TIMIKE-446471 format. One record per residue (C-alpha): x, y, z; residue number from 1; residue in three letters. Coordinates in Angstrom, 1 decimal. Example, Ala and Ser with C-alpha at 12.3 -4.5 7.8 and 13.67 -1.06 7.14 Angstrom:
2
<r <12.3,-4.5,7.8>,1,"ALA">,
<r <13.7,-1.1,7.1>,2,"SER">,
//
This chain:
471
<r <109.3,88.1,125.6>,1,"UNK">,
<r <106.4,89.8,123.8>,2,"UNK">,
<r <106.8,93.1,121.9>,3,"UNK">,
<r <105.8,96.2,123.9>,4,"UNK">,
<r <102.5,97.5,122.9>,5,"UNK">,
<r <102.9,100.6,120.7>,6,"UNK">,
<r <102.1,103.9,122.1>,7,"UNK">,
<r <99.4,106.0,120.8>,8,"UNK">,
<r <101.2,109.5,120.8>,9,"UNK">,
<r <100.7,113.1,119.8>,10,"UNK">,
<r <96.9,112.8,118.9>,11,"UNK">,
<r <97.2,109.7,116.5>,12,"UNK">,
<r <96.1,106.3,117.6>,13,"UNK">,
<r <98.0,103.0,117.4>,14,"UNK">,
<r <95.3,101.9,115.0>,15,"UNK">,
<r <96.3,104.7,112.5>,16,"UNK">,
<r <99.7,103.4,112.0>,17,"UNK">,
<r <103.4,104.3,112.5>,18,"UNK">,
<r <103.4,107.0,109.7>,19,"UNK">,
<r <100.2,108.6,110.9>,20,"UNK">,
<r <101.8,108.9,114.4>,21,"UNK">,
<r <105.0,110.2,113.0>,22,"UNK">,
<r <103.2,112.9,111.2>,23,"UNK">,
<r <101.1,113.9,113.9>,24,"UNK">,
<r <104.2,114.4,116.0>,25,"UNK">,
<r <106.0,116.4,113.7>,26,"UNK">,
<r <103.4,118.5,111.7>,27,"UNK">,
<r <100.3,118.1,113.6>,28,"UNK">,
<r <98.4,116.3,110.8>,29,"UNK">,
<r <98.3,112.6,110.4>,30,"UNK">,
<r <97.3,112.8,106.9>,31,"UNK">,
<r <100.0,115.2,105.8>,32,"UNK">,
<r <102.1,114.4,102.7>,33,"UNK">,
<r <105.7,113.3,103.4>,34,"UNK">,
<r <108.1,113.1,100.7>,35,"UNK">,
<r <110.7,110.6,102.0>,36,"UNK">,
<r <114.3,111.3,101.1>,37,"UNK">,
<r <116.4,108.2,102.5>,38,"UNK">,
<r <119.8,109.5,102.6>,39,"UNK">,
<r <121.8,106.8,104.4>,40,"UNK">,
<r <125.0,107.5,106.3>,41,"UNK">,
<r <124.0,111.1,106.6>,42,"UNK">,
<r <126.7,111.1,109.2>,43,"UNK">,
<r <129.3,111.3,106.6>,44,"UNK">,
<r <128.0,115.0,105.9>,45,"UNK">,
<r <127.6,115.8,109.4>,46,"UNK">,
<r <131.2,114.6,110.1>,47,"UNK">,
<r <132.8,116.3,107.2>,48,"UNK">,
<r <134.9,118.9,109.5>,49,"UNK">,
<r <135.3,116.7,112.5>,50,"UNK">,
<r <138.7,115.1,113.4>,51,"UNK">,
<r <138.6,111.3,112.8>,52,"UNK">,
<r <140.3,108.4,114.0>,53,"UNK">,
<r <143.2,106.9,112.0>,54,"UNK">,
<r <142.4,103.5,110.3>,55,"UNK">,
<r <139.1,103.2,112.0>,56,"UNK">,
<r <137.6,100.9,109.6>,57,"UNK">,
<r <137.2,100.6,105.8>,58,"UNK">,
<r <134.0,102.2,103.8>,59,"UNK">,
<r <131.5,99.9,102.6>,60,"UNK">,
<r <130.7,100.5,98.8>,61,"UNK">,
<r <129.0,103.8,98.6>,62,"UNK">,
<r <127.2,102.4,95.5>,63,"UNK">,
<r <125.5,99.8,97.7>,64,"UNK">,
<r <124.9,102.1,100.6>,65,"UNK">,
<r <123.1,104.8,98.4>,66,"UNK">,
<r <120.9,102.3,97.0>,67,"UNK">,
<r <119.6,101.2,100.4>,68,"UNK">,
<r <117.3,104.3,99.8>,69,"UNK">,
<r <115.0,102.1,98.1>,70,"UNK">,
<r <113.7,100.7,101.4>,71,"UNK">,
<r <111.9,104.1,101.9>,72,"UNK">,
<r <109.1,102.8,99.6>,73,"UNK">,
<r <107.9,100.8,102.6>,74,"UNK">,
<r <107.3,103.9,104.7>,75,"UNK">,
<r <105.1,105.7,102.1>,76,"UNK">,
<r <101.4,105.8,102.4>,77,"UNK">,
<r <98.9,106.3,99.5>,78,"UNK">,
<r <99.2,110.2,99.7>,79,"UNK">,
<r <103.1,110.1,100.3>,80,"UNK">,
<r <106.0,109.9,97.8>,81,"UNK">,
<r <109.6,108.8,98.0>,82,"UNK">,
<r <112.7,110.2,96.0>,83,"UNK">,
<r <114.6,107.2,94.6>,84,"UNK">,
<r <117.8,107.0,92.7>,85,"UNK">,
<r <116.3,104.6,89.9>,86,"UNK">,
<r <113.0,103.4,89.1>,87,"UNK">,
<r <112.1,100.2,91.1>,88,"UNK">,
<r <112.5,97.0,89.2>,89,"UNK">,
<r <109.1,96.1,87.7>,90,"UNK">,
<r <108.9,92.7,89.1>,91,"UNK">,
<r <109.8,94.1,92.7>,92,"UNK">,
<r <107.2,96.8,92.2>,93,"UNK">,
<r <104.5,94.2,91.3>,94,"UNK">,
<r <105.5,92.1,94.3>,95,"UNK">,
<r <105.3,95.2,96.8>,96,"UNK">,
<r <102.0,96.0,95.2>,97,"UNK">,
<r <100.7,92.6,95.8>,98,"UNK">,
<r <101.7,92.8,99.4>,99,"UNK">,
<r <100.1,96.3,100.0>,100,"UNK">,
<r <103.6,97.2,101.4>,101,"UNK">,
<r <104.3,100.3,99.5>,102,"UNK">,
<r <101.5,102.6,98.5>,103,"UNK">,
<r <103.1,106.1,97.9>,104,"UNK">,
<r <104.3,107.8,94.6>,105,"UNK">,
<r <107.9,107.1,93.4>,106,"UNK">,
<r <109.7,110.0,92.1>,107,"UNK">,
<r <113.3,109.3,90.6>,108,"UNK">,
<r <116.3,111.5,90.1>,109,"UNK">,
<r <117.2,112.7,86.7>,110,"UNK">,
<r <120.5,110.9,86.8>,111,"UNK">,
<r <121.8,108.4,89.2>,112,"UNK">,
<r <125.3,108.7,89.9>,113,"UNK">,
<r <126.3,105.7,92.0>,114,"UNK">,
<r <128.7,107.4,94.6>,115,"UNK">,
<r <126.4,110.0,95.3>,116,"UNK">,
<r <123.7,110.1,98.1>,117,"UNK">,
<r <120.0,110.5,96.9>,118,"UNK">,
<r <120.0,114.1,98.2>,119,"UNK">,
<r <123.0,114.9,96.1>,120,"UNK">,
<r <121.4,113.4,93.1>,121,"UNK">,
<r <118.1,115.2,93.6>,122,"UNK">,
<r <119.8,118.7,93.9>,123,"UNK">,
<r <121.4,117.9,90.4>,124,"UNK">,
<r <118.0,116.9,89.0>,125,"UNK">,
<r <116.1,120.0,87.4>,126,"UNK">,
<r <112.9,117.8,86.4>,127,"UNK">,
<r <112.8,116.3,89.9>,128,"UNK">,
<r <112.9,119.4,91.6>,129,"UNK">,
<r <110.2,120.9,89.3>,130,"UNK">,
<r <107.9,117.8,90.4>,131,"UNK">,
<r <108.8,118.5,94.0>,132,"UNK">,
<r <107.8,122.1,93.7>,133,"UNK">,
<r <104.5,121.2,92.2>,134,"UNK">,
<r <103.6,119.3,95.4>,135,"UNK">,
<r <103.8,122.4,97.6>,136,"UNK">,
<r <100.3,122.9,99.1>,137,"UNK">,
<r <100.8,123.7,102.5>,138,"UNK">,
<r <100.5,120.1,103.9>,139,"UNK">,
<r <103.5,118.7,102.0>,140,"UNK">,
<r <106.9,118.1,103.9>,141,"UNK">,
<r <110.2,116.8,103.1>,142,"UNK">,
<r <111.2,113.9,105.5>,143,"UNK">,
<r <114.7,112.9,105.1>,144,"UNK">,
<r <116.4,109.7,107.1>,145,"UNK">,
<r <118.4,112.5,108.6>,146,"UNK">,
<r <118.9,116.3,108.1>,147,"UNK">,
<r <122.3,117.7,107.1>,148,"UNK">,
<r <123.1,121.0,105.3>,149,"UNK">,
<r <122.4,118.9,102.0>,150,"UNK">,
<r <118.8,118.2,102.9>,151,"UNK">,
<r <118.3,121.9,104.0>,152,"UNK">,
<r <119.5,122.9,100.3>,153,"UNK">,
<r <117.1,120.4,99.0>,154,"UNK">,
<r <114.2,121.7,100.9>,155,"UNK">,
<r <115.0,125.0,99.8>,156,"UNK">,
<r <115.4,124.2,96.0>,157,"UNK">,
<r <112.2,122.0,96.3>,158,"UNK">,
<r <110.1,124.7,97.9>,159,"UNK">,
<r <109.0,122.3,100.6>,160,"UNK">,
<r <109.5,122.7,104.4>,161,"UNK">,
<r <111.4,120.2,106.2>,162,"UNK">,
<r <109.5,118.0,108.7>,163,"UNK">,
<r <112.3,117.9,111.2>,164,"UNK">,
<r <114.7,120.6,113.1>,165,"UNK">,
<r <117.7,122.2,111.8>,166,"UNK">,
<r <120.7,120.5,110.3>,167,"UNK">,
<r <122.8,122.0,113.3>,168,"UNK">,
<r <120.6,120.6,115.9>,169,"UNK">,
<r <120.5,117.1,114.3>,170,"UNK">,
<r <124.2,117.1,114.3>,171,"UNK">,
<r <124.5,118.0,117.8>,172,"UNK">,
<r <122.3,115.5,119.2>,173,"UNK">,
<r <123.4,112.7,117.2>,174,"UNK">,
<r <126.9,112.9,118.4>,175,"UNK">,
<r <128.0,110.4,120.8>,176,"UNK">,
<r <129.5,113.1,123.0>,177,"UNK">,
<r <126.0,114.5,123.3>,178,"UNK">,
<r <124.6,111.1,124.3>,179,"UNK">,
<r <127.6,110.2,126.7>,180,"UNK">,
<r <126.9,113.9,128.5>,181,"UNK">,
<r <123.2,113.3,128.7>,182,"UNK">,
<r <123.4,109.7,130.3>,183,"UNK">,
<r <125.8,111.1,132.8>,184,"UNK">,
<r <123.7,114.2,133.7>,185,"UNK">,
<r <120.4,112.3,133.8>,186,"UNK">,
<r <121.9,109.6,136.2>,187,"UNK">,
<r <121.2,106.9,133.9>,188,"UNK">,
<r <123.4,103.6,134.0>,189,"UNK">,
<r <126.3,104.4,132.2>,190,"UNK">,
<r <129.2,102.3,130.6>,191,"UNK">,
<r <132.3,103.3,132.5>,192,"UNK">,
<r <134.2,106.0,130.2>,193,"UNK">,
<r <134.9,109.6,129.4>,194,"UNK">,
<r <134.4,112.3,126.7>,195,"UNK">,
<r <137.6,113.6,124.9>,196,"UNK">,
<r <137.8,116.9,123.1>,197,"UNK">,
<r <141.4,117.1,123.4>,198,"UNK">,
<r <144.4,114.8,123.1>,199,"UNK">,
<r <145.2,115.3,126.7>,200,"UNK">,
<r <141.7,114.3,127.7>,201,"UNK">,
<r <142.0,111.2,125.5>,202,"UNK">,
<r <145.6,110.3,127.2>,203,"UNK">,
<r <144.0,110.5,130.6>,204,"UNK">,
<r <140.9,108.3,129.7>,205,"UNK">,
<r <143.1,105.7,128.0>,206,"UNK">,
<r <145.2,105.7,131.4>,207,"UNK">,
<r <142.2,105.6,133.8>,208,"UNK">,
<r <140.1,103.1,131.8>,209,"UNK">,
<r <142.7,101.0,129.9>,210,"UNK">,
<r <146.0,101.2,131.6>,211,"UNK">,
<r <144.8,101.2,135.2>,212,"UNK">,
<r <142.0,98.6,134.7>,213,"UNK">,
<r <143.6,96.1,132.2>,214,"UNK">,
<r <140.2,96.2,130.6>,215,"UNK">,
<r <140.0,96.6,126.7>,216,"UNK">,
<r <138.1,99.9,125.5>,217,"UNK">,
<r <136.4,101.0,122.6>,218,"UNK">,
<r <137.4,104.5,121.2>,219,"UNK">,
<r <134.4,105.9,119.2>,220,"UNK">,
<r <134.4,109.0,116.8>,221,"UNK">,
<r <131.4,111.2,118.0>,222,"UNK">,
<r <130.0,111.0,114.6>,223,"UNK">,
<r <131.0,107.7,113.4>,224,"UNK">,
<r <128.6,105.5,111.6>,225,"UNK">,
<r <128.2,101.7,110.6>,226,"UNK">,
<r <131.3,100.2,112.4>,227,"UNK">,
<r <133.4,103.1,110.9>,228,"UNK">,
<r <135.0,105.6,113.4>,229,"UNK">,
<r <135.5,102.9,116.2>,230,"UNK">,
<r <138.4,100.9,117.4>,231,"UNK">,
<r <139.0,98.4,120.2>,232,"UNK">,
<r <142.2,98.8,122.2>,233,"UNK">,
<r <142.9,95.8,124.0>,234,"UNK">,
<r <146.2,96.8,125.9>,235,"UNK">,
<r <148.2,99.8,126.9>,236,"UNK">,
<r <150.8,99.2,124.1>,237,"UNK">,
<r <148.1,99.8,121.4>,238,"UNK">,
<r <146.7,102.5,123.2>,239,"UNK">,
<r <150.1,104.5,123.2>,240,"UNK">,
<r <150.3,103.7,119.4>,241,"UNK">,
<r <146.8,105.1,118.9>,242,"UNK">,
<r <147.6,108.3,120.9>,243,"UNK">,
<r <150.8,109.0,118.9>,244,"UNK">,
<r <149.0,108.7,115.6>,245,"UNK">,
<r <146.0,110.8,116.9>,246,"UNK">,
<r <148.8,113.4,118.3>,247,"UNK">,
<r <150.4,113.5,114.8>,248,"UNK">,
<r <147.0,114.1,113.0>,249,"UNK">,
<r <145.7,116.5,115.5>,250,"UNK">,
<r <148.1,119.3,115.0>,251,"UNK">,
<r <148.3,122.5,117.1>,252,"UNK">,
<r <145.0,122.9,118.0>,253,"UNK">,
<r <145.2,119.1,119.8>,254,"UNK">,
<r <141.6,118.6,119.0>,255,"UNK">,
<r <139.8,115.2,119.1>,256,"UNK">,
<r <136.0,114.3,119.2>,257,"UNK">,
<r <135.9,110.8,120.7>,258,"UNK">,
<r <134.2,108.8,123.5>,259,"UNK">,
<r <136.3,106.1,125.4>,260,"UNK">,
<r <134.3,103.4,127.1>,261,"UNK">,
<r <135.3,100.1,128.6>,262,"UNK">,
<r <134.5,97.0,126.9>,263,"UNK">,
<r <131.4,95.2,128.3>,264,"UNK">,
<r <130.6,91.7,127.6>,265,"UNK">,
<r <126.9,91.4,126.5>,266,"UNK">,
<r <124.0,89.2,126.3>,267,"UNK">,
<r <122.4,91.4,123.6>,268,"UNK">,
<r <122.6,94.5,121.7>,269,"UNK">,
<r <119.3,96.4,121.7>,270,"UNK">,
<r <117.6,99.3,119.7>,271,"UNK">,
<r <114.7,101.1,120.7>,272,"UNK">,
<r <112.8,104.0,118.7>,273,"UNK">,
<r <110.6,106.8,120.2>,274,"UNK">,
<r <109.3,110.0,118.4>,275,"UNK">,
<r <109.6,113.5,119.9>,276,"UNK">,
<r <107.0,115.7,119.1>,277,"UNK">,
<r <107.2,119.4,118.3>,278,"UNK">,
<r <105.2,119.8,121.7>,279,"UNK">,
<r <108.0,118.1,123.4>,280,"UNK">,
<r <105.7,114.7,124.0>,281,"UNK">,
<r <107.7,111.4,123.8>,282,"UNK">,
<r <105.8,108.3,122.1>,283,"UNK">,
<r <107.6,105.1,122.5>,284,"UNK">,
<r <107.6,102.8,119.4>,285,"UNK">,
<r <109.6,99.6,119.5>,286,"UNK">,
<r <112.7,97.8,121.0>,287,"UNK">,
<r <114.4,95.0,119.0>,288,"UNK">,
<r <117.5,93.0,119.4>,289,"UNK">,
<r <120.1,94.7,117.2>,290,"UNK">,
<r <122.2,92.1,115.4>,291,"UNK">,
<r <125.9,93.4,114.8>,292,"UNK">,
<r <129.1,92.2,113.4>,293,"UNK">,
<r <132.3,94.0,114.1>,294,"UNK">,
<r <130.3,96.9,115.1>,295,"UNK">,
<r <128.6,96.7,111.7>,296,"UNK">,
<r <124.6,96.6,112.0>,297,"UNK">,
<r <123.6,93.3,110.3>,298,"UNK">,
<r <119.7,93.2,111.2>,299,"UNK">,
<r <117.2,92.9,113.8>,300,"UNK">,
<r <115.2,90.4,115.8>,301,"UNK">,
<r <112.0,90.9,117.3>,302,"UNK">,
<r <110.2,90.6,119.6>,303,"UNK">,
<r <113.5,90.7,122.0>,304,"UNK">,
<r <114.0,88.3,124.9>,305,"UNK">,
<r <113.5,91.0,127.6>,306,"UNK">,
<r <111.4,90.6,130.9>,307,"UNK">,
<r <108.8,93.3,131.0>,308,"UNK">,
<r <110.5,95.2,133.8>,309,"UNK">,
<r <113.6,95.4,131.4>,310,"UNK">,
<r <111.3,96.9,128.7>,311,"UNK">,
<r <109.8,99.2,131.2>,312,"UNK">,
<r <113.4,100.4,132.2>,313,"UNK">,
<r <113.8,101.3,128.5>,314,"UNK">,
<r <110.5,103.2,128.3>,315,"UNK">,
<r <111.5,105.4,131.3>,316,"UNK">,
<r <115.0,106.1,129.7>,317,"UNK">,
<r <113.2,107.0,126.4>,318,"UNK">,
<r <111.1,109.6,128.3>,319,"UNK">,
<r <114.1,111.0,129.9>,320,"UNK">,
<r <116.2,111.0,126.7>,321,"UNK">,
<r <113.2,112.3,124.8>,322,"UNK">,
<r <112.6,115.4,127.0>,323,"UNK">,
<r <116.3,116.2,126.7>,324,"UNK">,
<r <116.3,116.0,123.0>,325,"UNK">,
<r <113.2,118.4,123.1>,326,"UNK">,
<r <115.2,120.8,125.4>,327,"UNK">,
<r <117.9,120.7,122.6>,328,"UNK">,
<r <115.6,121.9,120.1>,329,"UNK">,
<r <115.1,118.4,118.6>,330,"UNK">,
<r <111.8,116.7,117.4>,331,"UNK">,
<r <111.6,113.7,115.3>,332,"UNK">,
<r <112.3,110.1,115.4>,333,"UNK">,
<r <115.2,108.8,117.5>,334,"UNK">,
<r <116.9,105.4,117.8>,335,"UNK">,
<r <118.7,104.5,120.7>,336,"UNK">,
<r <121.2,101.9,121.0>,337,"UNK">,
<r <121.4,99.9,124.4>,338,"UNK">,
<r <123.2,97.0,125.9>,339,"UNK">,
<r <122.2,94.0,128.0>,340,"UNK">,
<r <125.4,92.9,129.7>,341,"UNK">,
<r <126.3,89.3,130.3>,342,"UNK">,
<r <126.0,90.0,134.1>,343,"UNK">,
<r <122.4,91.3,133.4>,344,"UNK">,
<r <123.2,95.0,133.8>,345,"UNK">,
<r <121.0,97.1,131.2>,346,"UNK">,
<r <122.8,100.1,129.8>,347,"UNK">,
<r <119.8,102.0,128.4>,348,"UNK">,
<r <121.9,104.5,126.2>,349,"UNK">,
<r <125.1,104.0,124.3>,350,"UNK">,
<r <124.4,106.3,121.7>,351,"UNK">,
<r <121.4,108.5,120.2>,352,"UNK">,
<r <120.6,108.3,116.6>,353,"UNK">,
<r <118.9,111.6,115.5>,354,"UNK">,
<r <117.6,110.1,112.4>,355,"UNK">,
<r <115.7,107.0,110.9>,356,"UNK">,
<r <117.6,103.7,111.2>,357,"UNK">,
<r <116.8,100.4,109.5>,358,"UNK">,
<r <114.4,99.5,112.2>,359,"UNK">,
<r <112.3,102.4,111.1>,360,"UNK">,
<r <111.8,101.1,107.8>,361,"UNK">,
<r <110.5,97.9,109.4>,362,"UNK">,
<r <107.7,99.6,111.4>,363,"UNK">,
<r <105.0,100.1,109.0>,364,"UNK">,
<r <105.4,96.6,107.2>,365,"UNK">,
<r <105.5,94.9,110.7>,366,"UNK">,
<r <102.3,96.3,111.6>,367,"UNK">,
<r <100.6,95.3,108.5>,368,"UNK">,
<r <102.0,92.0,107.8>,369,"UNK">,
<r <103.7,90.7,110.7>,370,"UNK">,
<r <101.3,91.4,114.0>,371,"UNK">,
<r <101.7,90.4,117.6>,372,"UNK">,
<r <102.7,87.0,118.5>,373,"UNK">,
<r <104.8,86.5,115.4>,374,"UNK">,
<r <108.6,86.5,115.2>,375,"UNK">,
<r <110.8,88.3,112.6>,376,"UNK">,
<r <114.4,88.4,111.7>,377,"UNK">,
<r <115.4,91.3,109.6>,378,"UNK">,
<r <118.7,90.4,108.0>,379,"UNK">,
<r <120.9,90.7,105.0>,380,"UNK">,
<r <122.1,88.1,102.3>,381,"UNK">,
<r <125.6,89.0,101.0>,382,"UNK">,
<r <125.8,87.4,97.5>,383,"UNK">,
<r <128.4,87.1,94.6>,384,"UNK">,
<r <126.4,87.7,91.5>,385,"UNK">,
<r <128.3,87.7,88.2>,386,"UNK">,
<r <125.7,89.5,86.4>,387,"UNK">,
<r <122.5,91.6,87.0>,388,"UNK">,
<r <119.4,89.9,88.1>,389,"UNK">,
<r <115.9,90.7,87.9>,390,"UNK">,
<r <113.5,90.3,90.9>,391,"UNK">,
<r <111.7,87.7,89.0>,392,"UNK">,
<r <114.6,85.5,89.4>,393,"UNK">,
<r <114.6,86.1,93.1>,394,"UNK">,
<r <111.0,85.0,93.2>,395,"UNK">,
<r <111.7,82.0,91.4>,396,"UNK">,
<r <114.7,81.0,93.3>,397,"UNK">,
<r <112.9,81.4,96.5>,398,"UNK">,
<r <109.6,79.8,95.4>,399,"UNK">,
<r <107.1,79.1,98.2>,400,"UNK">,
<r <109.5,80.5,100.7>,401,"UNK">,
<r <108.7,84.1,99.5>,402,"UNK">,
<r <106.2,85.8,101.4>,403,"UNK">,
<r <104.2,87.4,98.7>,404,"UNK">,
<r <100.5,87.5,99.9>,405,"UNK">,
<r <99.8,84.1,98.8>,406,"UNK">,
<r <97.5,82.2,101.4>,407,"UNK">,
<r <99.6,79.3,103.1>,408,"UNK">,
<r <100.0,77.6,106.2>,409,"UNK">,
<r <101.3,79.6,109.2>,410,"UNK">,
<r <100.7,80.7,112.8>,411,"UNK">,
<r <97.3,80.5,114.6>,412,"UNK">,
<r <96.8,84.0,113.5>,413,"UNK">,
<r <96.4,83.1,110.1>,414,"UNK">,
<r <99.3,85.2,109.0>,415,"UNK">,
<r <101.7,83.4,106.6>,416,"UNK">,
<r <105.4,82.8,107.2>,417,"UNK">,
<r <108.3,83.1,104.7>,418,"UNK">,
<r <110.9,85.7,103.5>,419,"UNK">,
<r <109.8,89.3,102.7>,420,"UNK">,
<r <112.3,91.3,100.6>,421,"UNK">,
<r <112.5,94.9,101.7>,422,"UNK">,
<r <115.2,96.1,99.4>,423,"UNK">,
<r <116.2,94.6,96.0>,424,"UNK">,
<r <118.3,97.5,94.4>,425,"UNK">,
<r <121.3,96.7,96.6>,426,"UNK">,
<r <121.6,93.4,94.8>,427,"UNK">,
<r <122.9,94.9,91.5>,428,"UNK">,
<r <124.3,98.1,92.7>,429,"UNK">,
<r <127.8,97.5,92.9>,430,"UNK">,
<r <127.7,95.3,89.7>,431,"UNK">,
<r <126.1,98.3,87.8>,432,"UNK">,
<r <128.6,100.9,89.1>,433,"UNK">,
<r <132.0,99.1,89.7>,434,"UNK">,
<r <131.7,95.7,87.8>,435,"UNK">,
<r <132.4,93.9,91.1>,436,"UNK">,
<r <130.7,90.6,91.9>,437,"UNK">,
<r <129.1,91.6,95.1>,438,"UNK">,
<r <125.5,92.3,96.0>,439,"UNK">,
<r <123.2,92.4,98.9>,440,"UNK">,
<r <119.5,91.7,99.5>,441,"UNK">,
<r <117.6,92.8,102.7>,442,"UNK">,
<r <114.8,90.8,103.8>,443,"UNK">,
<r <112.5,90.0,106.7>,444,"UNK">,
<r <112.2,86.4,107.7>,445,"UNK">,
<r <108.7,85.8,109.5>,446,"UNK">,
<r <107.8,82.8,111.5>,447,"UNK">,
<r <106.4,81.4,114.8>,448,"UNK">,
<r <109.4,81.4,116.9>,449,"UNK">,
<r <113.2,82.4,116.8>,450,"UNK">,
<r <114.2,78.9,115.4>,451,"UNK">,
<r <111.8,79.0,112.9>,452,"UNK">,
<r <112.9,82.5,111.6>,453,"UNK">,
<r <116.8,81.4,111.6>,454,"UNK">,
<r <115.8,78.1,109.7>,455,"UNK">,
<r <114.0,80.1,107.0>,456,"UNK">,
<r <116.9,82.4,106.8>,457,"UNK">,
<r <119.4,79.6,106.3>,458,"UNK">,
<r <117.2,77.9,103.7>,459,"UNK">,
<r <116.6,81.2,101.7>,460,"UNK">,
<r <120.6,81.9,101.9>,461,"UNK">,
<r <121.0,78.4,100.3>,462,"UNK">,
<r <118.6,79.2,97.6>,463,"UNK">,
<r <119.7,82.6,96.7>,464,"UNK">,
<r <123.3,81.5,96.5>,465,"UNK">,
<r <122.1,78.7,94.2>,466,"UNK">,
<r <120.6,81.5,92.1>,467,"UNK">,
<r <123.7,83.6,91.6>,468,"UNK">,
<r <125.9,80.6,90.9>,469,"UNK">,
<r <123.9,79.8,87.7>,470,"UNK">,
<r <125.4,81.3,84.6>,471,"UNK">,
//
């Protein structure tokens, strides 16, 4: 159950850290400057012209989603920069500085429009674009979470090359249809299912995998994200209803873009990451237990409860998938969702994310502050603040539970236990944009074992709820 050792890749050593390995793989220079643009839910842009599923989930507040971009400060090394929608809260900035967790420059857009992505705000920011153009020196690259046409326009306006491939390539390989066809072609263990590009193919897939088996199925939009674009169909009657609704929406061309898969009872959801270099080399990074709720990502637990042979199976799958991604023209970080079934079967690829994910933003800080032999629970706290809170209030509420660099008792390694806040802006985002009493904090609970980190989370949640309950 120990975490897999990180793989030195593309000329950078494990000692040089995650960002150095990423830069070596993508631009051949571990000390290049990356300007991080953390455009969460880039799938919304990729999927603009794609047929969707009716009633496939409600959108989470865009104001909150767009402020997750603040987590990008955790990736920036001392020569990097990160583009933000707003300046970091002074108390939170001081906290990160004390941890040594965020070393790069912070650039803000000219005006934060809450329901726009950080990329859209940046494109509408003459002062920011001027600052970005001033960074152009032949060794500075724009590094988005994911590359869509919006990020291509930003790169052109900023005069900075992208560190990754074209938006067209990213969109193609990010699709669940691409993942499904790759798994089938490569002979990896696949969840029984089918790719559907027409209404007729969907009808056939529902008949084969739902009606004939009596098993529930999951219907997924190829470019769905965060639990949206996914519906669970439990019986033939509901399948017929969905099919009728899709037929009405599809119109004359009968086009759909979905994957149908049988429901699999699980032991655990997994997410593993690897980097595909421009030269086609594949460097395995991490594997974590992914925590989900109704298909929505809720955090990670690491190290995962996997045997060494299961980790090795994922490494082999990463190499297979990475080489196929390279053949399709993709280079960059890839995150793959996998499933360990209740019967012990390991399905190594449910879908490929041709972009960063939340686990990516944990890599650099985990190397620096968590270390081997420790347990970490990356989690969220959903709160109901009636007013805007500063980070110093969070610090006071958590007290000694806050992991802030202060020496304290911990594991034998000497590294302390506690709660590390890795995104603060989302606490106040909805209040400021919509006036609604909802906020979210992202955190990493660090401890000696799984029970320890779960107890820490429970205690932190109690303290934070007490904080927001105060007038």
